[in-house]
C-alpha positions, 0 to 999 in steps of 0.5 A: 417884292416888298410885302405891306403888312396890315392889322384889321381892326372892326371885323364886322360887315365892312371888315369882312368885306374888305377881308374878302376883296383882299383875298380874292383880288390879292392876285390882281393887286400883285400883278398890277401894283407889285403889291403883296399885302398880308394881314398880320392880325384882326380884331372883333369885339371879342377876340384878337387872332395873330399870325406875324406871317400871315392870317389865312383870310378865308378861314377867318372870314368863315369862323366869323360867318359861321359862329359869329366871333373870331374867338372860335378861330381854330384850335391850332391857333392862339387867339388873343384878348387885345384892345386897339391900343394894345393892337397898335402897340404889340402888333408888328404891322405897316398899316392899321385898318380902323373899320370901326364906329369907335369914337375915341378912335383918334387915341390910337390913330394918333398912337399908331402914326407915333409909332411909325405905322400908317392909318386907313380908316372908314370910321368919321368921328377921328377925322371929324374932330381930330383932323388936323392933328391926325393929319399934322402927325402923318405928315411930320412922319411921312405916313398915310393917313388915308380916309376915302371911305368915310364920305360916299363909300368907295366913291372917290370924292375925298381924292378927288378933292385932296389930289385931283382939282389942285389948281381950283378953288372950291366955291361950294359943294351941295350934296346928299350924303345920307342913305337911310335918309333918303330911302325913308323919304322915298318910301314915304313919298310912295305911301309908307308911314314913317314908322314902316319905312324906318322898319323896312330900312332896318330890315334891309340893313340900310338903317342901324338899330339906333338910327338916331345919327341918320335921322338927326342929320349928325351922319350927314354933318359928319361927312359934310364937316370932312369935306369941309376940311379938305375943301377949305380948312378945319371947321369946329363941329360946333359950328355946324347948323344940323337939322334932321328929317325927324320933324317933317310930316309924312303929309309935307313929304307926300305934298312936296313930292307931288309938287315936283320938289321932293325933299331931301336932306341936303348938305351945303359946304361953303368957306366957313359954313357947314350946313344940313337940311331937309330942302325941297329940290327939283325932281329932275336935278341932281339932289333928287336921288333915290335909294341909298345913292349919294351925290355931290355937286362940286363948284369951283372957279376953274372948271366949273360945276362937277357932279359925282354920284355913286352908292353911298353905303354898302359892304362892297362900296365901303370895301372899295374905298378902304382898299383903295386907300390900302393900295395908296398907303402901299405907294406911299411907303414903298413908292410902287408906282 
């Protein structure tokens, strides 16, 4: 049985979620796919733990959960201080897993590919800003560069566009791709103030401490841009029209809900055009999602209208997308299936 070795960079909620799935489901993956996956390094902001034979994932998770840092990973283990580029250059791994928010990660993604290592990422900016260079290099090296978890967490819209509807030409994609803004809008609809809704979202872990990327529409714009790259061709992010929800008044939001046309932060993707804008949607229509759900309506020439709905956030959901790509990487590298 061939072994696929991984370096995980980023060990926050998503990184630990990926490690948890790999730890608990490894027997299933071995049985179903004939894949033996081993993690040889994990890097958080304080340290890198490295064991070429395979890291004990349960110990790593417990260390992070208990102490908050991998630098406390037991006296019998050696702990290193390596940045992502050093991990890529110094550690022998088949695939680099990027579950960080590093906006400059494309530099070490490119370095990994140059060194013959595949890349799996949930990190959006590299795919948004350097898509063509990364994908072209990966293709030239016959290596996987996979990013399912960048849009709609584990809901498989990326692979639907890349692999499943190859005979179709996409006409338009309409969607709601940011759960934080939907949560805030629905909370205001039920009587909360904007400030109260945001605080509740942050307390629940739905919104970041700095929620500006969500509220200004940047996160949704990243996701819509990635979909344009796939459905049509790479588009410059500077060409994307972006309006967030911060200029909507509480009165406007509640009045729209009363009229049966609630506001949602809607992404529209057409050839040569990406727009993010708060729009009124029909209450019983597909875009009137609630909570943190995401939805995409894909219009094609042959299949007509396809709707894909699922959680757009969450540790398990995002881990599903990342681990699914790890298995795809194994298939690509070793031709398991």
